[in-house]
C-alpha positions as CSV (number, residue, x, y, z in Angstrom):
1,M,126.5,38.7,121.1
2,L,128.1,41.1,123.4
3,I,127.2,42.6,126.8
4,D,126.9,46.4,126.9
5,R,128.7,47.5,130.1
6,L,126.4,50.6,130.3
7,T,123.2,48.7,130.4
8,L,124.5,45.2,131.4
9,Q,122.2,43.9,128.7
10,T,123.2,41.6,125.8
11,V,123.3,43.4,122.5
12,K,122.8,41.8,119.1
13,N,125.5,42.5,116.6
14,K,123.2,44.4,114.3
15,D,122.2,46.8,117.1
16,I,125.8,47.8,118.0
17,P,126.3,51.6,117.3
18,L,129.2,52.8,115.2
19,P,132.0,53.7,115.6
20,F,132.5,50.6,117.6
21,I,134.1,51.2,121.0
22,A,135.5,47.9,122.1
23,S,136.0,48.7,125.8
24,R,132.3,49.5,126.1
25,Y,131.5,45.8,125.8
26,K,132.2,42.5,127.5
27,A,132.2,39.1,125.9
28,S,129.1,37.1,126.6
29,A,130.9,33.9,125.7
30,E,134.4,33.1,124.6
31,L,135.3,35.2,121.6
32,V,138.0,34.9,119.0
33,L,139.4,38.1,117.5
34,K,140.8,37.8,113.9
35,D,142.2,34.4,114.7
36,H,145.0,35.8,116.9
37,S,143.4,36.5,120.3
38,N,140.8,35.0,122.6
39,F,138.5,36.9,125.0
40,L,137.1,34.8,127.8
41,A,133.4,35.2,128.7
42,G,132.9,38.3,130.9
43,S,136.2,40.0,129.9
44,I,136.2,43.5,128.6
45,L,137.0,43.8,124.9
46,A,139.9,45.9,123.5
47,E,141.0,47.0,120.1
48,D,144.1,45.9,118.2
49,G,144.9,49.1,116.4
50,T,143.8,47.9,112.9
51,G,140.8,50.1,112.9
52,R,138.4,47.1,112.7
53,F,137.0,44.6,115.2
54,K,136.3,41.3,113.6
55,F,134.6,38.4,115.2
56,E,131.8,35.9,114.4
57,D,132.1,36.8,110.7
58,Q,131.2,40.4,111.7
59,S,133.4,43.4,111.1
60,F,132.9,46.7,113.0
61,I,134.6,50.0,112.2
62,C,136.4,51.4,115.3
63,G,136.9,55.0,116.1
64,K,139.9,56.5,114.5
65,A,142.9,56.7,116.9
66,E,144.7,60.0,116.4
67,D,148.4,60.4,117.1
68,D,148.2,62.9,119.9
69,Q,150.9,63.8,122.4
70,D,148.2,64.3,125.1
71,Q,147.0,60.8,124.6
72,Q,150.5,59.3,124.9
73,L,151.2,61.2,128.1
74,V,147.8,60.3,129.6
75,E,148.3,56.6,128.8
76,L,151.7,56.6,130.4
77,A,150.4,58.4,133.4
78,L,147.6,55.8,133.9
79,L,150.1,53.0,133.9
80,Q,152.4,54.8,136.3
81,I,149.5,55.6,138.7
82,A,148.2,52.0,138.6
83,E,151.6,50.8,139.9
84,L,151.1,52.9,143.0
85,V,147.5,52.0,143.9
86,D,146.7,49.7,146.8
87,I,143.0,50.0,147.6
88,D,143.0,47.4,150.4
89,N,145.7,49.4,152.2
90,A,144.1,52.7,151.3
91,E,147.0,53.9,149.2
92,F,145.6,56.3,146.7
93,P,148.2,58.4,144.8
94,S,147.4,61.8,143.2
95,P,145.1,61.4,140.1
96,L,147.1,64.1,138.2
97,L,150.2,63.4,136.1
98,P,152.9,61.9,138.4
99,S,156.3,63.6,138.8
100,R,157.9,60.4,137.5
101,L,156.4,61.2,134.1
102,F,157.9,64.7,134.1
103,D,161.3,63.1,135.1
104,E,161.1,60.5,132.3
105,K,159.8,62.8,129.6
106,G,161.5,66.0,130.7
107,N,165.1,64.8,130.3
108,L,166.9,64.0,127.1
109,N,166.6,60.4,126.2
110,E,169.3,58.1,124.8
111,L,168.6,59.0,121.2
112,E,168.6,62.8,121.9
113,L,171.9,62.6,123.8
114,L,173.5,60.5,121.0
115,L,172.2,62.9,118.3
116,K,173.5,65.8,120.2
117,D,177.0,64.4,120.2
118,V,176.9,63.4,116.6
119,L,175.7,66.8,115.5
120,N,178.3,68.6,117.7
121,E,181.0,66.5,116.1
122,G,179.7,67.4,112.6
123,H,179.4,63.8,111.2
124,L,176.0,64.4,109.6
125,H,177.1,67.7,108.1
126,E,180.2,66.1,106.7
127,I,178.1,63.4,105.0
128,S,175.9,66.1,103.5
129,R,178.9,68.1,102.2
130,R,181.0,65.2,101.0
131,P,178.9,62.1,100.5
132,R,180.1,58.8,99.2
133,F,179.2,58.1,95.6
134,D,179.9,55.8,92.6
135,M,181.1,56.9,89.2
136,R,178.6,55.8,86.5
137,Y,179.6,55.9,82.8
138,D,176.9,56.1,80.2
139,E,177.5,55.6,76.4
140,L,176.3,58.6,74.4
141,V,176.9,59.7,70.8
142,L,178.5,63.1,71.1
143,P,180.3,65.7,68.9
144,V,184.0,64.9,68.8
145,S,184.9,68.1,70.5
146,R,182.9,67.1,73.6
147,T,184.1,63.5,73.8
148,K,186.7,62.9,76.4
149,R,186.7,59.1,76.5
150,L,185.7,56.6,73.8
151,A,183.3,53.8,74.4
152,G,184.5,50.3,73.7
153,S,182.1,50.0,70.8
154,A,182.9,53.4,69.3
155,E,184.7,52.1,66.1
156,R,182.0,49.5,65.4
157,H,179.3,52.1,65.8
158,L,181.1,54.6,63.6
159,A,181.6,52.1,60.8
160,S,177.8,51.3,60.7
161,H,176.5,54.9,61.0
162,S,177.6,57.1,58.1
163,E,175.5,60.0,59.4
164,C,178.2,60.4,62.1
165,W,181.0,60.9,59.5
166,Q,182.5,64.3,58.8
167,K,184.3,63.1,55.7
168,R,186.0,60.1,54.2
169,T,189.7,60.2,53.4
170,L,192.2,57.8,51.8
171,T,193.4,56.7,55.2
172,G,190.1,56.4,56.9
173,I,187.0,58.2,58.2
174,Q,187.1,61.6,59.9
175,P,184.1,61.5,62.4
176,R,181.7,64.3,63.1
177,K,180.2,62.5,66.1
178,I,181.4,59.4,68.0
179,K,180.1,57.2,70.8
180,G,181.9,58.3,74.0
181,L,181.6,57.6,77.7
182,V,180.0,60.3,79.9
183,S,180.7,60.0,83.6
184,E,178.1,61.0,86.3
185,D,178.2,60.8,90.0
186,E,175.8,58.2,91.4
187,F,174.7,59.3,94.9
188,N,171.8,56.8,95.2
189,L,173.9,54.4,97.3
190,Y,172.3,52.3,100.0
191,E,174.3,54.2,102.7
192,N,173.0,57.5,101.4
193,C,169.5,56.2,101.4
194,V,169.9,55.3,105.0
195,Y,171.2,58.8,105.8
196,V,168.3,60.5,104.1
197,R,165.6,58.3,105.5
198,L,167.2,58.7,108.9
199,L,166.9,62.5,108.6
200,D,163.2,62.1,107.8
201,R,162.6,60.0,110.8
202,L,164.6,62.2,113.1
203,E,162.7,65.3,111.9
204,N,159.4,63.6,112.6
205,F,160.6,62.3,116.0
206,L,162.0,65.6,117.2
207,A,158.9,67.5,116.1
208,K,156.8,65.1,118.3
209,R,159.1,65.4,121.2
210,I,159.0,69.2,121.1
211,R,155.2,69.1,121.1
212,E,155.4,66.7,124.0
213,I,157.7,69.0,126.0
214,D,155.5,72.0,125.1
215,T,152.4,70.1,126.5
216,L,154.2,69.3,129.8
217,T,155.4,72.8,130.1
218,E,151.9,74.1,129.5
219,I,150.6,71.8,132.2
220,L,153.2,73.0,134.7
221,I,152.6,76.6,134.0
222,D,148.8,76.2,134.3
223,A,149.3,74.4,137.7
224,L,151.6,77.1,139.0
225,D,149.1,79.8,137.9
226,I,146.3,78.1,139.9
227,E,147.6,79.3,143.2
228,G,147.5,83.0,142.4
229,S,144.4,82.9,140.2
230,E,142.2,86.0,140.8
231,Q,139.3,84.7,138.8
232,M,139.0,81.5,140.8
233,N,137.5,81.1,144.3
234,Y,140.5,81.0,146.6
235,R,139.1,78.0,148.4
236,L,139.0,76.0,145.1
237,S,142.4,77.2,143.9
238,R,143.9,76.2,147.3
239,K,142.4,72.7,146.9
240,L,143.5,72.3,143.4
241,F,147.0,73.5,144.2
242,S,147.1,71.2,147.1
243,L,146.2,68.3,144.8
244,W,148.9,69.3,142.4
245,G,151.3,69.6,145.4
246,E,151.1,65.8,145.7
247,T,152.9,65.6,142.4
248,F,155.5,68.1,143.4
249,Q,156.1,68.6,147.1
250,T,157.3,72.2,146.8
251,D,157.1,75.1,144.4
252,A,160.9,74.8,144.0
253,A,160.5,71.2,142.7
254,A,157.9,72.3,140.2
255,I,160.0,75.3,139.1
256,G,163.0,73.0,138.8
257,A,161.0,70.6,136.6
258,L,159.9,73.6,134.5
259,D,163.5,74.7,134.1
260,M,164.5,71.2,133.1
261,L,161.7,71.2,130.5
262,E,162.8,74.5,129.0
263,A,166.4,73.4,128.8
264,T,165.4,70.1,127.1
265,R,163.2,72.0,124.7
266,E,166.0,74.4,123.8
267,I,168.3,71.4,123.0
268,L,165.6,69.6,121.0
269,R,164.9,72.8,119.0
270,K,168.5,73.1,118.1
271,E,168.7,69.5,117.0
272,H,165.5,69.9,115.0
273,K,166.8,73.0,113.3
274,S,170.0,71.2,112.4
275,V,168.2,68.2,111.0
276,R,165.8,70.5,109.0
277,G,168.9,72.3,107.7
278,L,170.4,69.0,106.4
279,I,167.1,68.2,104.8
280,Q,167.2,71.5,102.9
281,H,170.7,70.7,101.5
282,K,171.1,69.8,97.8
283,F,172.4,66.3,98.6
284,Y,169.1,65.4,100.3
285,R,167.1,66.1,97.2
286,Q,169.4,63.9,95.1
287,I,168.0,60.8,96.8
288,P,164.5,59.9,95.5
289,K,161.6,59.6,98.0
290,S,160.9,56.2,96.6
291,A,164.3,55.0,98.0
292,Q,162.9,53.6,101.3
293,I,164.7,51.5,103.9
294,P,163.0,48.7,105.9
295,G,163.2,48.6,109.7
296,Q,166.5,46.7,110.0
297,I,169.5,48.1,108.1
298,E,172.4,46.1,106.6
299,Q,175.8,46.7,108.1
300,T,177.8,47.5,105.0
301,N,181.6,48.2,104.9
302,I,180.9,51.9,104.6
303,L,178.4,51.9,107.5
304,S,180.9,50.0,109.6
305,H,184.2,51.7,108.8
306,D,183.7,55.2,107.4
307,Q,184.5,57.8,110.1
308,H,181.2,59.6,109.5
309,Y,178.8,57.0,108.1
310,R,179.5,54.6,111.0
311,H,177.4,56.7,113.3
312,L,174.3,56.1,111.2
313,P,173.5,52.5,112.3
314,K,173.6,53.5,116.0
315,L,171.3,56.4,115.5
316,W,169.0,54.3,113.3
317,N,168.8,51.5,115.9
318,T,168.4,53.8,118.8
319,L,165.5,55.6,117.0
320,R,163.9,52.3,116.3
321,K,164.0,51.4,120.0
322,Q,162.5,54.8,120.9
323,K,159.7,54.4,118.4
324,H,158.9,50.8,119.1
325,S,155.7,51.7,121.0
326,E,154.4,53.3,117.8
327,N,155.0,50.3,115.7
328,L,153.3,47.5,117.6
329,T,151.8,44.4,116.1
330,P,148.0,44.0,116.4
331,Q,148.7,41.4,119.1
332,E,150.9,43.8,121.0
333,T,148.5,46.7,120.6
334,L,145.7,44.5,121.9
335,E,147.7,43.5,125.0
336,K,148.6,47.2,125.6
337,N,144.9,48.3,125.4
338,I,143.8,45.5,127.8
339,K,146.4,46.7,130.3
340,L,145.3,50.3,129.8
341,Q,141.7,49.4,130.4
342,H,142.6,47.7,133.7
343,A,144.7,50.7,134.7
344,Y,141.8,53.0,133.9
345,L,139.4,51.0,136.0
346,S,141.9,51.3,138.9
347,Y,142.4,55.0,138.2
348,C,138.7,55.8,138.4
349,G,138.6,53.8,141.7
350,V,141.4,56.1,143.0
351,V,139.4,59.2,142.2
352,I,136.3,57.8,143.9
353,F,138.1,56.9,147.1
354,R,139.9,60.2,147.3
355,A,136.6,62.1,146.7
356,F,135.0,60.3,149.7
357,Q,138.1,61.0,151.8
358,E,137.8,64.7,151.0
359,L,134.1,64.5,152.0
360,G,135.1,63.2,155.5
361,F,134.3,59.5,154.9
362,E,136.5,56.8,156.4
363,Q,136.9,53.2,155.2
364,V,135.5,50.8,157.8
365,R,135.3,47.6,155.8
366,S,137.2,46.0,152.9
367,E,136.3,42.6,151.7
368,A,136.4,41.0,148.2
369,G,135.8,44.1,146.2
370,I,133.3,45.6,148.7
371,Y,134.2,48.7,150.7
372,D,132.1,50.4,153.4
373,L,132.8,54.1,153.9
374,Q,131.2,55.9,156.9
375,R,130.6,59.5,158.0
376,E,128.5,60.4,161.0
377,G,126.5,57.2,160.8
378,N,125.9,57.5,157.0
379,T,127.3,54.5,155.2
380,I,128.3,54.4,151.6
381,T,129.2,51.1,150.0
382,L,131.6,50.8,147.0
383,T,131.7,47.7,144.9
384,S,133.9,46.8,142.0
385,V,133.2,43.7,139.9
386,G,136.1,44.4,137.5
387,S,133.8,46.2,135.0
388,H,132.4,49.2,136.9
389,W,132.2,50.9,140.2
390,D,128.9,51.0,142.1
391,I,128.4,53.7,144.7
392,I,125.5,52.7,147.0
393,N,123.9,55.1,149.4
394,N,122.7,52.6,152.1
395,R,120.2,55.1,153.5
396,S,118.4,55.8,150.3
397,N,119.3,52.6,148.3
398,E,120.2,54.9,145.4
399,V,123.2,54.0,143.2
400,I,125.6,55.9,141.1
401,R,127.4,53.5,138.6
402,L,130.6,54.8,137.1
403,V,131.7,52.7,134.0
404,P,135.3,53.4,133.1
405,I,135.7,53.0,129.3
406,F,139.2,53.4,128.1
407,S,138.5,55.3,124.9
408,W,139.3,58.6,123.2
409,S,136.0,58.3,121.2
410,P,133.1,59.5,123.3
411,Q,130.5,58.9,120.5
412,N,127.3,57.2,121.7
413,L,128.4,57.2,125.3
414,Y,125.4,58.6,127.3
415,T,124.5,58.9,130.9
416,H,121.1,57.3,131.8
417,Y,118.9,56.6,134.8
418,G,116.9,53.5,135.5
419,N,115.9,51.2,138.3
420,G,117.3,53.6,140.9
421,I,120.7,53.5,139.2
422,L,122.4,56.6,137.7
423,T,124.9,55.1,135.1
424,I,127.6,57.5,134.0
425,P,130.2,56.4,131.4
426,C,133.7,57.6,132.2
427,C,136.2,58.2,129.3
428,L,139.3,60.2,128.6
429,E,137.8,62.8,126.3
430,S,134.4,64.3,125.5
431,E,132.9,66.4,122.7
432,K,131.5,68.8,125.2
433,T,132.2,70.0,128.8
434,V,129.4,69.4,131.4
435,G,128.5,72.8,132.8
436,H,128.1,71.5,136.4
437,P,128.2,68.0,138.0
438,S,124.6,68.6,139.2
439,H,123.5,68.3,135.6
440,W,124.1,64.6,135.8
441,L,121.7,64.4,138.7
442,D,118.9,66.4,137.2
443,G,119.2,65.0,133.7
444,Q,120.2,68.3,132.1
445,D,123.3,66.7,130.6
446,L,123.8,63.1,129.3
447,S,127.4,63.5,128.4
448,P,130.0,61.1,129.7
449,M,132.2,62.1,132.6
450,V,135.8,62.9,131.6
451,M,138.2,61.3,134.0
452,S,141.8,62.0,133.0
453,P,145.1,62.8,134.7
454,R,145.2,65.7,132.3
455,D,142.2,67.4,134.0
456,F,142.9,69.5,137.2
457,Y,139.2,69.2,138.1
458,V,139.1,65.4,137.8
459,E,138.7,65.0,141.6
460,E,136.7,68.2,142.2
461,Q,134.0,67.3,139.8
462,L,133.3,63.9,141.5
463,I,133.5,65.5,144.9
464,S,130.8,68.0,143.9
465,L,128.7,65.3,142.3
466,L,128.8,63.0,145.3
467,N,128.3,65.8,147.7
468,L,125.1,66.9,146.0
469,W,123.9,63.3,145.6
470,I,124.3,62.5,149.3
471,F,123.0,65.9,150.5
472,N,120.1,65.8,148.1
473,H,118.6,62.8,149.9
474,S,118.7,64.5,153.3
475,A,117.2,67.7,151.8
476,R,114.4,65.9,150.0
477,F,113.0,64.6,153.3
478,Y,113.4,67.8,155.2
479,G,110.0,68.6,156.9
480,D,108.5,65.1,156.3
481,E,105.6,64.4,158.6
482,I,105.8,62.5,161.8
483,H,102.5,60.6,162.1
484,L,100.5,59.1,165.0
485,V,101.9,61.4,167.6
486,P,100.1,61.0,171.0
487,Q,98.3,64.1,172.4
488,S,100.7,64.4,175.3
489,T,103.6,64.7,172.9
490,M,101.8,67.0,170.5
491,S,101.3,69.5,173.3
492,M,105.1,69.5,173.9
493,M,105.8,69.9,170.1
494,Q,103.4,72.8,169.9
495,D,105.4,74.6,172.6
496,S,108.7,74.1,170.7
497,P,109.9,76.3,167.8
498,A,111.6,73.2,166.4
499,F,108.3,71.6,165.4
500,E,105.5,72.6,163.1
501,C,102.2,71.0,164.0
502,L,100.1,69.9,161.0
503,S,97.1,68.2,162.7
504,S,96.0,66.9,166.0
505,N,98.4,63.9,165.7
506,S,101.0,64.9,163.2
507,S,103.9,67.4,163.0
508,R,107.1,68.0,161.3
509,L,110.6,68.7,162.5
510,V,111.8,72.0,161.0
511,A,114.8,72.9,163.3
512,L,117.0,71.2,165.9
513,P,115.3,71.1,169.3
514,S,117.3,71.7,172.5
515,E,118.7,68.6,174.3
516,E,116.1,69.2,177.1
517,E,113.2,69.4,174.7
518,L,114.4,66.4,172.7
519,E,114.8,64.3,175.9
520,G,111.3,65.2,177.1
521,I,109.7,64.4,173.8
522,E,111.5,61.0,173.4
523,N,110.6,60.0,177.0
524,T,106.9,60.9,176.4
525,L,106.8,58.8,173.2
526,R,108.4,55.9,175.0
527,R,105.9,56.2,177.9
528,D,103.0,56.2,175.4
529,N,104.5,53.3,173.5
530,A,104.6,55.4,170.3
531,M,107.6,53.6,169.0
532,Q,106.9,54.2,165.4
533,S,106.6,57.9,166.0
534,L,109.8,57.8,168.0
535,S,111.6,55.9,165.1
536,H,110.3,58.5,162.6
537,L,111.5,61.3,164.9
538,K,115.0,59.8,165.2
539,V,115.3,59.4,161.4
540,R,114.2,63.0,160.8
541,L,116.5,64.2,163.5
542,G,119.5,62.4,161.9
543,L,118.7,63.9,158.5
544,L,118.3,67.4,160.0
545,R,121.6,67.1,161.8
546,E,123.3,66.2,158.5
547,L,121.7,69.3,156.9
548,T,123.3,71.5,159.6
549,I,126.8,70.1,158.8
550,C,128.7,72.0,156.0
551,P,128.8,69.8,152.9
552,C,132.1,71.3,151.9
553,C,134.2,71.4,155.0
554,Q,132.1,69.3,157.5
555,S,132.0,72.1,160.0
556,P,128.8,72.9,161.9
557,G,126.5,75.6,160.6
558,D,124.0,78.1,161.9
559,F,120.5,76.8,160.9
560,T,117.5,79.0,160.3
561,S,114.2,77.6,159.2
562,R,111.9,79.4,156.9
563,D,108.4,79.1,155.5
564,N,107.3,76.6,152.9
565,L,109.7,73.9,154.0
566,C,112.7,76.1,153.3
567,F,115.8,76.8,155.4
568,I,119.2,78.4,155.2
569,V,122.5,77.5,156.9
570,Q,125.6,79.5,157.3
571,C,128.9,77.6,157.8
572,Q,130.6,78.6,161.1
573,N,134.1,78.0,159.5
574,R,135.2,81.5,158.6
575,D,137.5,80.1,156.0
576,C,134.6,78.4,154.2
577,Q,131.6,80.7,154.7
578,L,129.4,78.5,152.6
579,E,125.6,79.2,152.6
580,W,123.3,76.3,151.8
581,G,119.7,75.6,152.0
582,I,116.3,75.1,150.3
583,S,114.4,77.9,148.7
584,S,111.2,78.1,146.8
585,R,111.4,79.2,143.2
586,E,108.3,79.3,141.0
587,G,106.6,76.8,143.2
588,K,109.5,74.4,143.2
589,R,111.9,73.6,146.0
590,V,115.5,74.2,145.1
591,L,118.7,73.1,146.9
592,S,121.5,75.6,146.5
593,M,125.0,76.1,147.8
594,A,126.9,79.3,147.3
595,V,129.5,81.7,148.8
596,D,128.6,85.3,149.3
597,G,125.1,84.6,147.9
598,E,126.4,83.9,144.4
599,A,126.3,80.6,142.5
600,T,128.6,80.9,139.5
601,D,130.6,78.7,137.1
602,F,131.8,75.4,138.5
603,R,135.3,76.0,137.1
604,V,135.4,79.2,139.3
605,Q,133.7,78.0,142.5
606,G,134.0,74.2,142.4
607,R,132.0,72.4,145.2
608,W,131.2,75.8,146.7
609,S,128.6,76.5,144.1
610,A,125.6,74.3,143.2
611,T,121.9,74.4,142.4
612,L,119.6,71.4,142.2
613,E,115.9,71.2,141.9
614,L,114.5,68.7,144.5
615,A,112.2,66.0,143.2
């Protein structure tokens, strides 16, 4: 049996949904995979690239892995980001594609430089124009007029086949047909097979590389377009562009990378065009498709000494080295996927810590996978047990559990809530886009959370989710009653606009009292030994103070209480101008955040727009 990382419950083999997503599960006991790998108890499973996961005489069909350039770039980015992470020392790199990736992928690699030189020198074109060949002689019975060279058995054949005689004379036979030798050029040499199959592989490789460069170019252009986007809230565009700025320190660096990509793409397109031209040549079609060459080629005399053919082995071997990552053994693929799962777990941790930093939290404790983050007395605890990240609100004891599952197959990965824990699976791709992070909190959407270096909103969506989650707790308890208030204190509360009296010994705090009013009320409660009421007052006061602090920029706001336990706050930061508060809609209390009174699409407003119905 396996342990489902989403529920932390053991699952019987017959209850495992298909397609099987290996990284969703942990081994409940030591597990042997296809007799070539062992998973220790408690370790996260991984796939070996064969399309099936076999253990305990069971075989599960895995999700089909597609050969996609985005996937390869994201996987490389995860590994590069993981090298820069140091959680204990609070070193959290940008969660977007690192500049190192653009440097590595944006320049011509060893193969492309070599191919450029070989093409420029015309060696491949010379092979296509004047290939090496063998002369093959076939014996055929032909009319005498067409026979240029007699076969060795021509006389014997003529003597026994009278139908080939023209006439018989006293001196011999005058033939009408005779067995002759017909010569034919034989191009199907081993060296020519190497040449043709090399063209096939180069064409495939260059097509992929061009798509890869196009993807990186698209990412860069999208990033540069963010800053001047007119459709997007300028506050959001500034945040996203600042996040991208951690990848490239200046616009000039980003534009330089874009120029480099365009130059590389131009060279690759020329190489690709040349290779396709060689494939269209008559000589290419003379080598049958069935003439395949295994991975390692033989170093023949022609491949070693011919002035043109001798360049083929180097191209072939360099191409094999470049494509090694695509031709891994099951064991190598398994090790790679295990490494990527660990990198993805680390990556999600980076996004979590950065989101809390953006919300004004500071790390105050770090010990054995437990991290305390604090803001204005509110403490959030993060824990990582090597399988998931728990985000614990110490004030409400509520938990958000993020479960990073390294998978491109989001099937059967659903968000669920139980026992005070909101469990959200995180993966690299989803079949649908969640409309707003608040939908995870109110249950409108059960889709997984996409956490990927490819997504510009990867940090913003978590900031918005955590912001609402923390703020929601304070808002829910706005206006809660303060019980058992002595009469002497009740009279003071009646005279204060900050309180609303409910009975002869209970009231609620609806606005911040002045320091003088607060001091007098607290002193009266202490004098009357109403310590429980004093404690309730301090808790409500702390929650109310949180409600007056802007959830987006942590600036103070102008608070105005309204009827029916509602209020509205206007951020004093002129650059932010967020309005937030609780309103009554169809008899329900709704928490909302908006700029200029409008709550629009998350991709347009980001954290500056949200609506959440209070429980």
